[in-house]
N, CA and C of each residue as an Amber inpcrd file, in Angstrom:
protein
   456
 -25.8180000  28.7290000 -43.9090000 -26.6330000  28.0370000 -42.9550000
 -27.5530000  29.0730000 -42.3180000 -28.7750000  28.7140000 -42.1430000
 -29.7450000  29.6550000 -41.5990000 -29.5250000  29.8450000 -40.1010000
 -30.0350000  30.9410000 -39.6170000 -29.8980000  31.2730000 -38.2130000
 -30.5800000  30.2210000 -37.3350000 -31.7060000  29.7030000 -37.7220000
 -32.4380000  28.6850000 -36.9750000 -31.6210000  27.3930000 -36.8990000
 -30.9940000  27.0200000 -37.9910000 -30.1800000  25.8000000 -38.0230000
 -28.9750000  25.9370000 -37.0940000 -28.3460000  27.1200000 -37.0670000
 -27.1890000  27.3420000 -36.2070000 -27.6040000  27.2610000 -34.7380000
 -28.7550000  27.8840000 -34.4040000 -29.2410000  27.8410000 -33.0220000
 -29.5780000  26.4060000 -32.6240000 -30.2250000  25.6700000 -33.5260000
 -30.5710000  24.2790000 -33.2550000 -29.3020000  23.4350000 -33.0510000
 -28.2940000  23.6380000 -33.8910000 -27.0260000  22.9200000 -33.7800000
 -26.3320000  23.2390000 -32.4510000 -26.3310000  24.5100000 -32.0690000
 -25.7240000  24.9140000 -30.7970000 -26.4660000  24.2750000 -29.6190000
 -27.7980000  24.2380000 -29.6830000 -28.6000000  23.6440000 -28.6180000
 -28.2930000  22.1520000 -28.4890000 -28.1480000  21.4730000 -29.6150000
 -27.8150000  20.0410000 -29.5980000 -26.4350000  19.8210000 -28.9820000
 -25.4620000  20.6400000 -29.3660000 -24.1070000  20.5080000 -28.8190000
 -24.0790000  20.7720000 -27.3110000 -24.7960000  21.7920000 -26.8670000
 -24.8610000  22.0920000 -25.4380000 -25.5230000  20.9400000 -24.6900000
 -26.6160000  20.4190000 -25.2220000 -27.3190000  19.3030000 -24.5800000
 -26.4160000  18.0790000 -24.5000000 -25.6870000  17.7900000 -25.5710000
 -24.7820000  16.6310000 -25.5780000 -23.6790000  16.8060000 -24.5410000
 -23.1220000  18.0130000 -24.4200000 -22.0510000  18.2220000 -23.4390000
 -22.5780000  18.1180000 -22.0150000 -23.8110000  18.5600000 -21.7780000
 -24.4000000  18.4210000 -20.4470000 -24.6540000  16.9660000 -20.1020000
 -25.1590000  16.2020000 -21.0530000 -25.4520000  14.7900000 -20.8060000
 -24.1640000  14.0150000 -20.5790000 -23.1510000  14.2210000 -21.4020000
 -21.8980000  13.4820000 -21.2230000 -21.1620000  13.9310000 -19.9830000
 -21.3080000  15.1910000 -19.5920000 -20.6700000  15.6840000 -18.3840000
 -21.3150000  15.1470000 -17.1220000 -22.5440000  14.6950000 -17.1880000
 -23.2650000  14.2310000 -16.0080000 -23.2750000  12.7200000 -15.8640000
 -22.7910000  12.0030000 -16.8380000 -22.8090000  10.5500000 -16.7180000
 -21.7300000  10.1060000 -15.7500000 -21.9730000   9.0190000 -15.0910000
 -21.0570000   8.4800000 -14.1000000 -20.4120000   7.2290000 -14.6850000
 -19.3290000   7.4030000 -15.4020000 -18.6310000   6.2870000 -16.0290000
 -17.5050000   5.8530000 -15.1140000 -17.5150000   4.6060000 -14.7150000
 -16.4660000   4.0540000 -13.8760000 -15.4480000   3.3460000 -14.7700000
 -14.1530000   3.5500000 -14.5120000 -13.1660000   2.8420000 -15.3060000
 -13.2770000   1.3450000 -15.0760000 -13.0860000   0.5840000 -16.1250000
 -13.1700000  -0.8720000 -16.0250000 -11.9810000  -1.4450000 -15.2970000
 -12.1730000  -2.5830000 -14.6930000 -11.0990000  -3.2760000 -14.0060000
 -10.1290000  -3.8270000 -15.0350000  -8.8170000  -3.7110000 -14.7870000
  -7.8510000  -4.2470000 -15.7400000  -7.8100000  -5.7750000 -15.7390000
  -8.4610000  -6.4150000 -14.7720000  -8.4580000  -7.8730000 -14.6840000
  -9.8370000  -8.4220000 -14.9810000  -9.9110000  -9.6040000 -15.5660000
 -11.2110000 -10.2470000 -15.7660000 -11.9030000 -10.4980000 -14.4320000
 -13.2150000 -10.5010000 -14.4430000 -14.0000000 -10.7140000 -13.2210000
 -13.5850000 -12.0140000 -12.5400000 -13.3970000 -11.9520000 -11.2380000
 -13.0660000 -13.1350000 -10.4570000 -11.5690000 -13.4130000 -10.3540000
 -10.7450000 -12.7400000 -11.1390000  -9.3010000 -12.9670000 -11.0840000
  -8.6760000 -11.9550000 -10.1310000  -7.8650000 -12.4240000  -9.1990000
  -7.2530000 -11.5090000  -8.2480000  -6.0990000 -10.7480000  -8.8910000
  -5.8270000  -9.5900000  -8.3500000  -4.7290000  -8.7630000  -8.8310000
  -3.4140000  -9.4960000  -8.5780000  -2.4370000  -9.4020000  -9.4730000
  -1.1940000 -10.1630000  -9.2940000  -0.3870000  -9.7620000  -8.0590000
  -0.6270000  -8.6030000  -7.4980000   0.1330000  -8.1810000  -6.3260000
  -0.3570000  -8.8790000  -5.0500000  -1.5480000  -9.4500000  -5.0810000
  -2.1220000 -10.1120000  -3.9000000  -1.2720000 -11.3250000  -3.5310000
  -0.9000000 -11.4150000  -2.2610000  -0.1020000 -12.5420000  -1.7880000
   0.9150000 -12.1120000  -0.7500000   1.8710000 -12.9940000  -0.4900000
   2.9540000 -12.7340000   0.4560000   4.2470000 -12.6090000  -0.3380000
   5.0290000 -11.5990000  -0.0190000   6.2640000 -11.2920000  -0.7310000
   7.4090000 -11.1050000   0.2630000   8.6160000 -11.4660000  -0.1460000
   9.7740000 -11.3620000   0.7300000  10.9720000 -10.7990000  -0.0210000
  11.7360000  -9.9990000   0.6830000  13.0260000  -9.5230000   0.1810000
  14.0450000  -9.7930000   1.2780000  15.0410000 -10.5970000   0.9690000
  16.1030000 -10.9140000   1.9240000  17.4000000 -10.3330000   1.3880000
  17.9050000  -9.3400000   2.0870000  19.1670000  -8.7110000   1.7190000
  20.1820000  -9.0090000   2.8180000  21.4600000  -8.7660000   2.5670000
  22.4580000  -9.0650000   3.5930000  22.2070000  -8.3650000   4.9230000
  21.6390000  -7.1500000   4.9030000  21.4770000  -6.4090000   6.1510000
  20.0270000  -6.2720000   6.6250000  19.0480000  -6.8200000   5.8720000
  17.6600000  -6.7170000   6.3320000  16.7600000  -7.7230000   5.6270000
  15.6770000  -8.0550000   6.3070000  14.6340000  -8.9050000   5.7430000
  13.3170000  -8.1410000   5.7760000  12.5350000  -8.2340000   4.7020000
  11.2680000  -7.5060000   4.6090000  10.1890000  -8.4250000   4.0650000
   9.0040000  -8.3530000   4.6480000   7.8410000  -9.1280000   4.2210000
   6.6940000  -8.1710000   3.9120000   5.9990000  -8.3770000   2.8010000
   4.7610000  -7.6530000   2.4730000   3.6370000  -8.6730000   2.3140000
   2.4620000  -8.3200000   2.7920000   1.2340000  -9.0870000   2.5630000
   0.2160000  -8.1400000   1.9420000  -0.2500000  -8.4860000   0.7310000
  -1.2670000  -7.6930000   0.0390000  -2.5490000  -8.5160000  -0.0380000
  -3.6550000  -7.9500000   0.4650000  -4.9430000  -8.6270000   0.4120000
  -5.8070000  -8.0720000  -0.7030000  -6.7890000  -8.8790000  -1.1600000
  -7.7010000  -8.4730000  -2.2230000  -8.5390000  -7.2580000  -1.8580000
  -8.7700000  -7.0150000  -0.5790000  -9.5780000  -5.8690000  -0.1630000
  -8.8010000  -4.5540000  -0.2210000  -7.6440000  -4.5780000  -0.8620000
  -6.7860000  -3.4120000  -1.0860000  -6.1240000  -2.8940000   0.1960000
  -5.8490000  -3.7930000   1.1380000  -5.0600000  -3.4370000   2.3130000
  -3.7500000  -4.2250000   2.2670000  -2.7770000  -3.7700000   3.0450000
  -1.4850000  -4.4630000   3.1020000  -0.8710000  -4.2700000   4.4740000
   0.0590000  -5.1580000   4.8110000   0.9160000  -5.0420000   5.9890000
   2.3330000  -5.3370000   5.5270000   3.2910000  -4.6510000   6.1070000
   4.6980000  -4.9160000   5.8080000   5.4950000  -4.8460000   7.1010000
   6.5430000  -5.6600000   7.1770000   7.4350000  -5.6780000   8.3240000
   8.8580000  -5.8050000   7.8100000   9.7610000  -5.1790000   8.4840000
  11.1690000  -5.2990000   8.1210000  12.0050000  -5.2820000   9.3970000
  13.1510000  -5.9500000   9.3470000  14.0610000  -5.9490000  10.4800000
  15.4880000  -6.0140000   9.9750000  16.3960000  -5.4600000  10.7680000
  17.8120000  -5.5290000  10.4130000  18.3450000  -6.9090000  10.7710000
  19.3760000  -7.3030000  10.0620000  19.9970000  -8.6070000  10.2730000
  21.4690000  -8.3760000  10.6100000  21.8540000  -8.7040000  11.8330000
  23.2480000  -8.6070000  12.2690000  23.8830000  -7.2520000  11.9860000
  23.1360000  -6.1900000  12.1930000  23.7150000  -4.8520000  12.0490000
  23.4430000  -4.0650000  13.3200000  24.2320000  -3.0370000  13.5190000
  24.0050000  -2.1570000  14.6590000  23.9270000  -0.7360000  14.1310000
  22.9770000   0.0700000  14.5250000  21.9400000  -0.2630000  15.4860000
  20.8460000  -1.1080000  14.8380000  20.2470000  -1.9670000  15.6320000
  19.1510000  -2.8200000  15.1480000  17.9170000  -1.9520000  14.9360000
  17.0780000  -2.3490000  13.9800000  15.8100000  -1.6500000  13.7760000
  14.7480000  -2.6400000  13.3460000  13.5110000  -2.2080000  13.4670000
  12.3460000  -2.9730000  13.0580000  11.3050000  -1.9520000  12.6230000
  10.6160000  -2.1830000  11.5020000   9.5390000  -1.2670000  11.1610000
   8.2980000  -2.0220000  10.7480000   7.1670000  -1.3650000  10.9360000
   5.8710000  -1.8510000  10.4730000   5.2970000  -0.7870000   9.5430000
   4.6690000  -1.2440000   8.4820000   4.0690000  -0.3280000   7.5140000
   2.7760000  -0.9870000   7.0810000   1.6420000  -0.3110000   7.2490000
   0.3670000  -0.9040000   6.8700000  -0.5360000   0.1730000   6.3330000
  -1.5330000  -0.2540000   5.5730000  -2.4670000   0.7160000   5.0160000
  -3.2240000   0.1440000   3.8440000  -3.3930000   0.9740000   2.8150000
  -4.1400000   0.5880000   1.6230000  -3.2450000   0.6820000   0.3890000
  -3.5700000  -0.1330000  -0.6040000  -2.8650000  -0.0650000  -1.8840000
  -3.8640000   0.2290000  -2.9890000  -3.3740000   0.8950000  -4.0410000
  -4.1920000   1.2590000  -5.1920000  -3.4440000   0.9000000  -6.4670000
  -4.1930000   0.5940000  -7.4940000  -3.6030000   0.3590000  -8.8140000
  -3.3360000   1.7200000  -9.4300000  -2.1120000   1.9530000  -9.8680000
  -1.7610000   3.2220000 -10.4980000  -1.6070000   3.0650000 -12.0050000
  -1.2340000   1.8880000 -12.4640000  -1.0250000   1.6500000 -13.8820000
  -1.1080000   0.1720000 -14.1620000  -0.6620000  -0.2250000 -15.3320000
  -0.7560000  -1.6150000 -15.7390000  -0.0880000  -2.5570000 -14.7290000
   1.1110000  -2.2380000 -14.3060000   1.8330000  -3.0630000 -13.3340000
   2.4180000  -2.1980000 -12.2240000   1.7540000  -1.0830000 -11.9560000
   2.2530000  -0.1630000 -10.9490000   1.1840000   0.0670000  -9.8840000
   1.6140000   0.0860000  -8.6340000   0.7270000   0.2440000  -7.4910000
   1.2920000   1.3200000  -6.5860000   0.4510000   1.8430000  -5.7130000
   0.9290000   2.7670000  -4.6920000   0.3860000   2.3000000  -3.3450000
   1.2580000   2.2850000  -2.3320000   0.8690000   1.9140000  -0.9820000
   0.8580000   3.1810000  -0.1370000  -0.1380000   3.2860000   0.7470000
  -0.2530000   4.4630000   1.6040000  -0.6150000   4.0360000   3.0140000
   0.0570000   4.6240000   4.0000000  -0.2840000   4.3190000   5.3740000
   0.8020000   4.7180000   6.3450000   0.5710000   4.4450000   7.6380000
   1.5690000   4.7900000   8.6490000   2.7650000   3.8480000   8.6030000
   3.9250000   4.4280000   8.7020000   5.2000000   3.7140000   8.7080000
   5.8180000   3.9870000  10.0810000   5.9430000   2.9480000  10.8900000
   6.4360000   3.1170000  12.2530000   7.7010000   2.2880000  12.4160000
   8.7720000   2.9390000  12.7720000  10.0510000   2.2730000  12.9570000
  10.4830000   2.2890000  14.4040000  11.1020000   1.2090000  14.8310000
  11.6070000   1.0830000  16.1890000  13.0680000   0.6950000  16.0900000
  13.8990000   1.3090000  16.8870000  15.3140000   0.9570000  16.8350000
  16.0010000   1.2080000  18.1470000  17.2900000   0.8480000  18.1860000
  18.0830000   1.0720000  19.3900000  18.2590000   2.5590000  19.6590000
  18.2590000   3.3510000  18.6080000  18.5530000   4.7760000  18.7560000
  17.2840000   5.5930000  18.9860000  16.3030000   5.4460000  18.1240000
  15.1120000   6.2800000  18.2020000  13.9340000   5.6130000  17.5210000
  12.7420000   6.1210000  17.7940000  11.5380000   5.6530000  17.1100000
  11.1860000   6.6530000  16.0130000  10.4860000   6.1750000  14.9910000
  10.1020000   7.0100000  13.8600000   8.6710000   6.6610000  13.4980000
   7.8370000   7.6680000  13.3000000   6.4580000   7.4440000  12.8540000
   6.1320000   8.4930000  11.8040000   5.8460000   8.0410000  10.5750000
   5.5150000   8.9540000   9.4850000   4.3760000   8.3640000   8.6580000
   3.6870000   9.2010000   7.9000000   2.7210000   8.7520000   6.9040000
   3.5020000   8.6230000   5.6140000   3.3380000   7.5020000   4.9260000
   4.1910000   7.2400000   3.7760000   3.3960000   6.7040000   2.6140000
   3.8140000   7.0550000   1.4250000   3.2870000   6.4040000   0.2280000
   4.4800000   5.9730000  -0.6220000   4.4110000   4.7350000  -1.0980000
   5.4890000   4.1580000  -1.9000000   4.9200000   3.5840000  -3.1850000
   5.6410000   3.7580000  -4.2660000   5.2750000   3.1490000  -5.5380000
   5.8860000   1.7500000  -5.6040000   5.0770000   0.7940000  -6.0230000
   5.4890000  -0.6020000  -6.1700000   5.3200000  -0.9720000  -7.6380000
   6.3520000  -1.5630000  -8.2390000   6.3000000  -1.9520000  -9.6510000
   6.4030000  -3.4700000  -9.7520000   5.3440000  -4.0830000 -10.2880000
   5.2850000  -5.5410000 -10.4470000   5.8860000  -5.9380000 -11.7900000
   6.6900000  -6.9970000 -11.7960000   7.3040000  -7.5220000 -13.0170000
   6.7170000  -8.9010000 -13.2930000   5.7090000  -8.9800000 -14.1990000
   5.0250000 -10.2580000 -14.4160000   5.9180000 -11.3730000 -14.9520000
   6.8990000 -11.0530000 -15.7590000   7.7490000 -12.1000000 -16.3360000
   8.5330000 -12.8560000 -15.2590000   8.8890000 -12.1710000 -14.1820000
   9.6620000 -12.7860000 -13.0980000   8.8200000 -13.0540000 -11.8600000
   7.5840000 -12.5790000 -11.8370000   6.7070000 -12.6410000 -10.6690000
   7.4210000 -12.0610000  -9.4540000   7.9480000 -10.8410000  -9.6290000
   8.6280000 -10.1060000  -8.5690000   8.0950000  -8.6770000  -8.5560000
   8.4000000  -7.9370000  -7.4940000   8.1350000  -6.5070000  -7.5240000
   9.2910000  -5.7810000  -6.8660000   9.3800000  -4.4910000  -7.1900000
  10.4110000  -3.6470000  -6.5940000   9.7790000  -2.3270000  -6.1940000
  10.4800000  -1.6110000  -5.3380000  10.0770000  -0.2800000  -4.9050000
  11.1820000   0.6530000  -5.3990000  10.9110000   1.4560000  -6.4470000
  11.9690000   2.2400000  -7.0850000  12.8220000   3.1020000  -6.1480000
  12.2560000   3.6300000  -5.0590000  13.0790000   4.4520000  -4.1690000
  14.0920000   3.6210000  -3.3890000  13.8940000   2.3080000  -3.3270000
  14.8640000   1.4050000  -2.7010000  15.5330000   0.6000000  -3.8100000
  16.5430000   1.1820000  -4.4120000  17.2160000   0.5390000  -5.5350000
  17.7840000  -0.8130000  -5.1260000  17.6900000  -1.7490000  -6.0380000
  18.2340000  -3.0950000  -5.8850000  17.4810000  -3.9810000  -4.8950000
  16.3560000  -3.5320000  -4.3440000  15.5770000  -4.3890000  -3.4530000
  14.4530000  -5.0190000  -4.2680000  14.5200000  -6.3420000  -4.4320000
  13.5350000  -7.0770000  -5.2210000  12.7800000  -8.0270000  -4.2900000
  11.4630000  -8.0660000  -4.4490000  10.6120000  -8.9200000  -3.6340000
  10.1650000 -10.1260000  -4.4510000  10.3140000 -11.2980000  -3.8890000
   9.8870000 -12.5430000  -4.5230000   8.6270000 -13.0420000  -3.8390000
   7.7750000 -13.6870000  -4.6170000   6.5210000 -14.1990000  -4.0660000
   6.7900000 -15.4390000  -3.2150000   6.2150000 -15.4390000  -2.0200000
   6.2420000 -16.6260000  -1.1680000   4.9460000 -17.4130000  -1.3250000
   3.8290000 -16.6980000  -1.5750000   2.5360000 -17.3550000  -1.7020000
   1.5440000 -16.4190000  -2.3800000   0.5750000 -17.0170000  -3.0960000
  -0.5410000 -16.2340000  -3.6390000  -1.5820000 -15.9640000  -2.5620000
  -1.5060000 -16.6970000  -1.4490000  -2.4300000 -16.5410000  -0.3260000
  -1.8160000 -15.5730000   0.6730000  -2.3960000 -14.3780000   0.8590000
  -1.8020000 -13.4100000   1.7780000  -1.8300000 -13.8480000   3.2430000
  -2.6110000 -14.8700000   3.5680000  -2.6750000 -15.3600000   4.9430000
  -1.8180000 -16.6010000   5.1700000  -1.0060000 -16.9630000   4.1890000
  -0.1660000 -18.1610000   4.3040000   0.8430000 -17.9940000   5.4380000
   1.1060000 -19.0850000   6.1750000   2.1240000 -19.0200000   7.2300000
   3.5090000 -18.8860000   6.6010000   4.4140000 -18.2800000   7.3330000
   5.7790000 -18.0900000   6.8560000   6.6870000 -19.0800000   7.5440000
   7.4660000 -19.8350000   6.7650000   8.3300000 -20.8720000   7.3160000
   9.8060000 -20.4650000   7.3590000  10.1330000 -19.3000000   6.8080000
  11.5060000 -18.8670000   6.7360000  12.0470000 -18.4840000   8.1140000
  13.3600000 -18.6740000   8.3750000  13.9340000 -18.2190000   9.6430000
  13.9080000 -16.6980000   9.7480000  13.7330000 -16.0020000   8.6100000
  13.6550000 -14.5520000   8.6130000  12.2200000 -14.0690000   8.6820000
  11.2830000 -14.9670000   8.9080000   9.8620000 -14.6050000   8.9360000
   9.5960000 -13.5280000   9.9650000   8.6870000 -12.6910000   9.5920000
   8.2170000 -11.6580000  10.5060000   6.7210000 -11.8370000  10.6050000
   6.2100000 -11.8670000  11.7730000   4.7760000 -11.9760000  11.9260000
   4.2450000 -10.7130000  12.5590000   2.9970000 -10.4060000  12.2390000
   2.4320000  -9.1790000  12.7640000   1.1660000  -9.4200000  13.4860000
């Protein structure tokens, strides 16, 4: 190969790498246009010692509340912030987590991974083993009729 051809080939490769390096490619949405993410809605987990409610909105914000049920010391926490899609059925929530109890108050910044299970229309938080959330509504602003309802 001649020296001119090699220089020309190198120039083309450099130009191509500069052009591809400067383009602004946004990843496509995993959902068809107009379809809301499956995590959007109201979710509840009722366990023997606590009740928890999550509300996920389409604008990528959420609120969560939890309270103890017939246990001592009693506690209540609020957790709110933003959620992001991490994978096909995996999300991450980030925001302030504020707990109130008979003993002490707690305020931390927290991020939790949420895993949605489409076959059951449930989600779980892996760090809280055995806690499964069931959908109460696809509308995150739906009123809660349960005796364990928490409002914020």
